N, C-alpha and C positions, 0 to 999 in steps of 0.2 A: 326449241320448238314451241308450238302453240298449245297453250293449256286450254282445255275445253271449258273450264270454269274461270271467269274473270270476276273477282270480287272488287267492285269499284270502291268500296269503302276501305279496302286494305291495300290497294295497289299504289305505291308511292309515285308512280309515273303519271297517274291520272291527274288532269287539271280540270278544275271546276270553275265555270264562269256563272256567277250568280246575278240574276236580273231582278226586276221588280216583281213583287208577288202578284199572282193571278194574271200573268201575261204569257205570251207565247215565245219567249226567247229561245232561239234555235229552231223556229218554224222552218227556216231554210238555212243550210250551212254549205259554204263553198270554200275552196282554197284556190288561190291564184296569185300571180305576181302583180298585185294592184299598185303597191307603193313604189316598186321599181328598184329594189335592192337585191334582186335575184332570189330572195327567200320566198317560199309560198306563204302568203298572208291568209289569215283566217277571217272569213266574212260571215257574220251571223245576223239574222233578221229577227226583229221583235215587232210584228205588225200591230199589236194591240196595246203598246205602251202609251201612256198618257204623259204629257209634259206641257208646260207653259199654257195651260188651259185648253190644250188640243187633245180631246178625248179620242183614243184609238187612232192617233195620227201615225204612230209607228216610227221605228228607227232601224237603220242598218248600221251595224258596227263593224269596223275593220281593225284587226289586230296585226301589228307588224310581226311577220314571221321570223325576223332576225332577232327579236327580243323574247327572252324566256318569260313565260307566264308563271306567277307564283302558284302554289298548290290550290289556292282559292282566290279568284279575282272577282271582287264585288263591284258591279257597275254603279252602285249607290255611293261608293266612296272613291272609286278610281275611274279614270276615263280610258276609253279605247283610243287607239292611234288616230282614227278618223270616225266621224259619225255623220250619217245622212239622215235628215229629219223629214218626216211627212209635213207638207206645207199647211194642212188644215185639218180640222176635226174630221174623223172617220176616213182619212186617206188610207190607212192600213198599208203603208209602204213596206215592200219586202224585196229582197234580191232573188231573182228567178234564174240567174245564170251569170257566169263569168267567163271571159275569153277575150282574146285580142280581136276586137271587132273593127278597128280602124288601121291595123297594120303597123302600129308604132312600137311593137315589141312589149307593150305592157297590157296586162289583162284589164278589160273594162267590165263594168257591172251592168247587167240588164236589170232595171228596176221596174216593178209593177206597183200599181195602186189599185186597191179595191175600194171604190168610193161607195159607201153605203147610203142609199137614198130611198127612204120609205120602204124598207125591207127588200129592195131590189139591189143586186150587186152589179155595178157597172165596172167592167174590167178595162182599165186604161193602161197602156204600156208606154214607156219611154225608154230610150237607151241613153245612158250616161257615158259619154266618151270623153 
């Protein structure tokens, strides 16, 4: 049965994915058959991560659901199965949905960009199919 108290520090089945400090890893979380091996894959967004001189460009990480994660998975030392990177500074890319949008039997990712421009947020959307 379900225990009303779940102590995340003591539960051996809990998996932790560690991202960069002071970012928003897990801002959005989805499961879907993105890779195509019938297992539900884990999709995590971190819209505020910096890389390659691109401040707040963001990344979307895909983890193969057929592969077991270790108790602690550190993105600083290990790579996700797939990674989608924001193209430029302040893109803040994130995944806002997953589903089979083109009828090919695989889940596709709906990606959004919040492009910060002089304190105004322009919300541009694209569909990755």
